[in-house]
C-alpha positions in Angstrom: 102.9 82.3 121.4 102.9 80.8 117.9 106.0 80.6 115.7 104.8 83.4 113.6 104.1 85.6 116.6 107.5 84.9 117.9 109.0 86.0 114.6 107.1 89.3 114.7 108.2 89.9 118.3 111.8 89.3 117.3 111.5 91.9 114.6 109.8 94.4 116.9 107.0 95.3 114.4 104.2 97.4 115.7 100.6 96.5 115.6 98.7 97.2 112.4 95.0 98.2 112.0 93.3 97.4 108.8 91.8 100.8 108.2 92.6 104.0 106.2 94.1 106.9 108.1 95.3 109.8 106.0 98.4 111.3 107.5 98.8 115.1 107.8 100.1 116.8 104.8 98.2 114.9 102.1 94.9 115.1 100.2 93.3 112.2 98.4 90.3 111.2 96.3 88.9 109.1 93.5 86.1 108.9 91.0 84.8 106.9 88.0 86.3 108.3 84.8 85.1 105.6 82.5 88.4 103.7 82.1 86.8 100.4 83.4 84.0 98.9 81.4 82.4 97.9 84.8 81.7 101.5 85.7 83.6 101.1 89.0 85.9 103.9 90.4 89.1 103.9 88.3 90.9 107.2 88.8 92.8 107.9 92.0 94.8 111.0 93.0 96.9 111.8 96.1 98.5 115.3 96.4 100.6 117.0 99.0 99.5 120.1 100.9 102.7 122.0 101.1 105.1 121.6 98.2 107.3 118.6 97.3 107.8 115.8 99.8 110.3 113.0 100.1 109.5 110.0 97.9 111.0 106.5 97.5 110.0 103.6 95.3 110.7 100.1 94.2 109.7 98.8 90.8 109.2 95.7 88.7 112.3 94.5 86.9 110.1 93.1 84.1 111.5 93.8 80.6 108.1 95.0 79.5 107.9 97.5 82.4 105.0 99.8 81.7 105.1 103.4 80.7 104.1 104.7 84.2 106.9 102.7 85.8 109.4 104.2 83.4 108.0 107.7 83.9 108.0 107.5 87.7 111.7 106.3 87.6 112.6 109.1 85.4 110.9 111.7 87.5 112.5 110.5 90.7 115.9 110.5 89.0 115.2 114.1 87.8 114.2 115.4 91.2 117.1 113.7 93.1 119.9 113.7 90.6 120.4 110.0 91.3 120.3 108.0 88.1 118.9 104.9 89.8 115.5 106.5 90.0 114.7 105.0 93.4 114.1 108.2 95.4 113.4 111.9 94.9 110.7 114.5 95.5 107.0 114.4 94.6 103.8 116.4 94.9 101.3 114.0 93.5 100.6 110.4 92.6 98.0 109.5 90.0 96.6 106.0 89.3 94.5 104.8 86.3 92.8 101.5 86.8 91.5 99.4 83.9 94.4 99.9 81.5 98.0 98.9 82.2 99.5 101.1 79.5 102.2 98.4 79.1 103.7 97.2 75.8 102.1 100.2 74.1 105.3 101.6 72.6 106.1 105.3 72.1 102.4 106.1 71.8 101.9 104.7 75.3 104.8 106.7 76.6 103.3 109.9 75.1 99.9 109.0 76.7 101.6 108.7 80.1 103.4 111.9 79.7 100.1 113.6 78.9 98.6 112.1 82.1 101.5 113.7 84.0 101.0 117.0 82.2 97.3 117.1 82.9 97.8 116.2 86.6 100.5 118.8 87.0 98.4 121.5 85.4 95.3 120.7 87.5 97.4 120.8 90.7 99.7 123.6 89.7 102.8 121.5 90.2 105.8 120.5 88.1 105.3 117.5 85.8 108.4 115.7 87.2 106.9 115.9 90.7 104.1 113.6 89.6 104.4 109.8 90.1 102.3 107.3 88.1 100.4 104.1 88.7 98.4 102.1 86.1 96.8 98.7 86.2 94.7 96.6 84.0 95.0 94.9 80.6 98.4 94.9 78.9 98.6 96.2 75.4 95.7 98.7 75.6 95.9 102.5 75.2 94.6 104.9 77.9 91.3 106.7 77.0 93.0 110.1 77.4 89.8 112.1 76.8 88.1 110.4 79.8 91.3 110.6 81.9 91.6 114.3 81.2 88.0 115.0 82.2 88.4 112.9 85.3 91.6 114.7 86.4 89.9 118.1 85.8 87.0 117.1 88.0 88.9 115.3 90.7 91.9 117.6 91.4 89.9 120.4 93.0 87.8 118.0 95.1 90.6 116.2 96.9 89.9 115.8 100.6 91.8 115.4 103.9 89.7 112.7 105.6 90.3 109.0 106.1 87.3 108.3 103.8 89.1 110.1 101.0 92.1 107.7 101.3 89.8 104.7 101.4 88.1 105.9 98.3 91.5 106.1 96.6 92.2 102.5 97.7 88.9 101.4 96.2 89.8 103.0 92.9 93.1 101.1 92.8 91.3 97.8 92.6 91.0 95.6 89.5 90.2 91.9 90.3 90.6 92.5 94.0 87.6 91.3 95.9 88.3 93.5 99.0 89.9 96.9 99.6 93.4 96.6 101.2 94.2 99.1 104.0 96.8 99.1 106.8 97.9 101.7 109.3 100.5 101.7 112.1 101.9 104.4 114.4 105.4 105.1 115.7 106.8 107.4 118.4 109.7 109.4 117.1 111.7 112.1 118.9 110.5 115.7 118.6 112.8 118.7 118.2 113.2 118.8 122.0 113.3 115.0 122.4 109.7 114.7 123.5 108.1 111.7 121.7 105.8 112.5 118.8 103.4 110.0 117.3 103.6 109.7 113.5 101.3 107.8 111.3 102.2 105.3 108.6 99.3 104.3 106.4 99.2 102.2 103.2 96.8 101.1 100.5 97.4 98.4 97.9 95.9 96.4 95.1 96.9 93.2 93.4 95.7 89.6 93.6 97.1 88.2 90.3 100.4 88.4 88.3 102.1 88.4 91.7 105.5 86.8 92.4 108.7 88.0 94.1 111.0 90.5 92.6 111.1 94.0 94.2 107.4 95.0 94.5 104.8 92.6 93.0 101.8 94.9 92.9 100.7 98.5 93.4 100.9 100.2 96.8 101.4 103.7 98.2 102.4 104.2 101.8 102.0 107.7 103.3 103.6 109.1 106.5 103.8 112.4 108.2 107.3 111.6 109.4 110.2 113.9 108.3 112.8 112.0 106.4 115.1 112.7 103.4 114.4 110.8 100.2 117.6 108.7 100.3 117.0 107.7 103.9 113.4 106.8 103.1 114.6 104.6 100.2 117.0 102.9 102.6 114.0 102.0 104.8 111.7 100.9 102.0 114.1 98.5 100.2 114.7 96.1 103.1 111.0 96.2 104.1 110.0 95.3 100.5 112.6 92.5 100.4 111.1 90.9 103.6 107.5 91.4 102.7 106.4 91.9 99.1 109.3 90.0 97.8 108.0 87.1 99.9 104.6 87.2 98.3 103.5 84.8 95.5 100.1 84.2 94.0 100.8 82.6 90.6 104.5 82.9 89.7 104.2 85.9 87.4 105.7 89.3 88.1 103.6 92.1 86.5 104.7 94.8 84.1 103.4 97.5 86.4 104.6 96.5 90.0 105.3 99.6 92.0 105.6 100.6 95.7 105.8 104.3 96.5 106.4 105.8 100.0 105.7 109.5 100.5 106.8 111.4 103.7 105.2 114.8 104.2 107.1 115.8 107.3 103.9 117.4 108.6 104.3 115.9 112.1 106.2 117.7 114.8 108.8 114.9 114.8 112.5 115.7 114.2 114.0 114.6 110.9 114.9 110.9 110.8 118.7 110.3 110.3 120.0 107.3 108.6 121.1 104.5 111.0 119.5 106.2 114.0 117.1 104.6 116.5 114.4 106.8 114.9 115.2 105.2 111.5 114.9 101.8 113.0 111.5 102.7 114.6 110.1 104.2 111.4 111.5 101.3 109.3 109.7 98.8 111.6 106.4 100.7 111.1 106.9 100.8 107.3 107.6 97.0 107.3 104.6 96.3 109.5 102.3 98.1 107.1 104.0 96.4 104.1 103.8 93.0 105.7 100.1 93.3 106.5 99.2 94.5 103.0 101.2 91.6 101.5 99.2 89.2 103.7 96.0 90.8 102.6 97.0 90.4 99.0 97.9 86.7 99.4 94.6 86.0 101.2 92.7 87.7 98.3 94.7 86.0 95.6 92.5 85.4 92.5 90.3 82.4 93.3 92.0 81.9 96.7 90.2 80.2 99.6 93.1 80.1 102.0 96.1 82.2 103.0 99.4 80.1 103.1 102.1 81.3 105.5 105.4 79.5 105.4 107.7 80.2 108.3 111.3 79.0 108.1 113.7 78.8 111.1 117.1 77.3 111.6 118.6 78.4 108.3 122.2 79.4 107.8 121.0 83.1 107.5 117.9 85.1 106.9 118.5 85.2 103.1 118.4 81.4 102.9 115.4 81.2 105.2 113.5 83.6 103.0 114.4 81.6 99.9 113.1 78.4 101.3 109.8 80.0 102.5 109.4 81.7 99.1 109.9 78.4 97.3 107.3 76.7 99.4 104.5 79.2 98.9 105.4 79.5 95.2 105.0 75.8 94.5 101.9 75.0 92.4 101.9 71.5 93.9 101.9 72.9 97.5 99.2 75.4 96.5 97.0 72.6 95.0 97.5 70.4 98.1 96.5 73.4 100.3 93.3 73.7 98.2 92.5 70.0 98.6 93.4 70.0 102.4 96.0 67.3 101.7 98.8 67.3 104.3 101.3 66.2 101.6 104.6 67.0 103.2 106.5 65.5 100.3 105.5 68.5 98.1 106.7 70.9 100.8 110.1 69.0 101.1 110.4 69.0 97.3 109.8 72.7 97.0 112.2 73.5 99.8 114.8 71.4 98.1 114.5 73.5 94.9 115.0 76.8 96.8 117.3 79.4 95.3 118.5 82.6 96.7 116.9 85.9 95.5 118.4 88.1 92.8 121.4 90.3 93.8 119.3 93.4 93.9 117.0 91.9 96.5 119.8 90.4 98.6 121.5 93.8 98.7 118.3 95.6 99.6 117.8 93.1 102.5 121.3 94.0 103.9 123.9 91.9 102.2 127.2 93.4 101.1 127.0 94.1 97.3 129.9 91.7 96.6 128.3 88.9 98.7 124.9 89.6 97.1 126.4 89.2 93.6 128.2 86.0 94.6 125.2 84.3 96.2 122.5 85.5 93.8 120.5 82.6 92.4 122.5 79.9 94.2 120.7 76.8 95.5 120.1 76.8 99.2 122.0 73.9 100.8 119.7 71.8 102.9 120.4 68.7 105.0 117.4 66.3 105.0 118.7 64.7 108.1 118.1 68.0 110.0 114.9 69.2 108.4 111.6 69.3 110.4 108.3 70.1 108.7 105.0 70.9 110.4 101.6 71.4 108.6 98.9 73.3 110.5 100.7 72.5 113.8 101.2 68.8 113.1 104.8 67.5 112.9 104.9 65.4 109.8 108.7 65.1 109.0 111.7 65.0 111.2 115.0 64.1 109.5 116.7 63.4 112.8 114.2 60.7 113.6 114.5 59.0 110.2 112.2 61.3 108.2 108.4 60.7 108.0 106.6 60.9 111.3 103.3 59.1 112.0 100.6 61.7 112.4 96.8 61.9 112.6 96.0 62.7 108.9 92.3 63.3 109.6 93.1 65.9 112.3 95.7 67.5 110.1 93.1 67.8 107.2 90.6 69.3 109.6 93.2 71.8 110.8 93.9 72.8 107.2 90.3 74.1 106.8 91.2 77.2 108.8 91.4 80.5 106.9 95.2 80.5 107.2 97.5 77.5 106.7 100.8 77.6 108.6 103.6 75.6 107.2 106.7 75.4 109.4 110.2 74.3 108.3 113.2 74.2 110.7 116.4 73.6 108.7 118.5 72.8 111.8 121.5 74.7 110.4 121.7 78.1 112.1 119.6 81.0 113.4 118.3 82.4 110.1 114.5 83.1 110.0 112.1 84.1 107.2 108.5 84.0 106.1 106.5 84.1 102.9 102.9 84.4 101.9 100.8 82.7 99.3 97.4 81.2 98.6 95.9 78.0 97.2 95.5 77.3 93.5 91.9 76.8 92.6 89.6 76.1 89.6 88.3 79.7 90.0 91.8 81.1 89.3 92.1 79.1 86.1 88.6 80.1 84.9 89.1 83.8 85.8 92.5 84.0 83.9 91.3 82.0 80.9 88.7 84.6 80.3 90.4 87.8 81.5 90.3 89.8 78.3 87.0 88.5 77.0 
């Protein structure tokens, strides 16, 4: 069993299949509305079958948060009465791809409100029961005439098949080279205690402008489990903190990052109560799907040729372990070394030595007491070089207890680094804390693609 496999077993995450499975209680679909100049699918819609369903979300903290982010927050707050805007009720989610509708001022807000009104009218639902995604170039206005025509055409044609959900995933994409799908199942108690299998299925997009802070891309996860909005939010936040907040492609957090979870309750499972064994089971399924989608995003990072997974053990606690793992995969020097197949452990050690704990909101979401989260937020992680061990692609290259650098077969290590996934292991020798993070190499293709993105 590898270190990574052992970590998964310790967290009891279920197996994930990379395929679309549309849970009961939802309809989905997509089409080409003409938002993208490429002519690829660019309008996606998911709707519920039977009234409002529980919804929970995490959003970008970027000061230029896009109009759809602000509108979704406001709608969740309106339907729940909770001003934080993290959970509520929803009957639809709409995504426009090819235009971020970010940094567009009051006109952009009005455009997004019109998208919500058009969607609500086409589906005969309330406008504050519509959640919003958008992705694409910042500072451009939505072509409302094309979006309106697309919504009018798409709404009556939504389907209940797995292919309809996969079509929605395709329409989310911008610079993604592959469609990102993940599905897991979980057995929850039925009303009489008999196990009922529920489905948790997610789709995602995002391979650039990705860096930790609450979401770092667009994703929607659907489940037919029955769970109240506040309980669902309580399951989503720690899952995001351990997965999407541990994902970095290029060090930039987008203006549009959003993760939404919708729970239809269409299965025969009993409602999931906060803190119950059923909540733990459903939370593990949510995290498994989130983790797999995050890994798919890292592997498909713009210009990427290799997935980097950093696994940290022996930390004082999990928060410190996640901080070190995140620092390693976020390092441009580590990314460049990974691209060149250079087993340069000095870059890994340097990145680990710069690690700082996550923002208070993330620490709290991951389970820390609010006061402790506030006190530790942004603090440097205390490392002891004399206890640190580093492995690259299975080769021990540094052991502080043995004086530091370890003689190793560099040619063999370089050869091992040509695998599709590069494992970097760090044992801090300080405690039982564990964490992981996902990234990718930094390539010439990334620079070329982003130097010409708008032209």
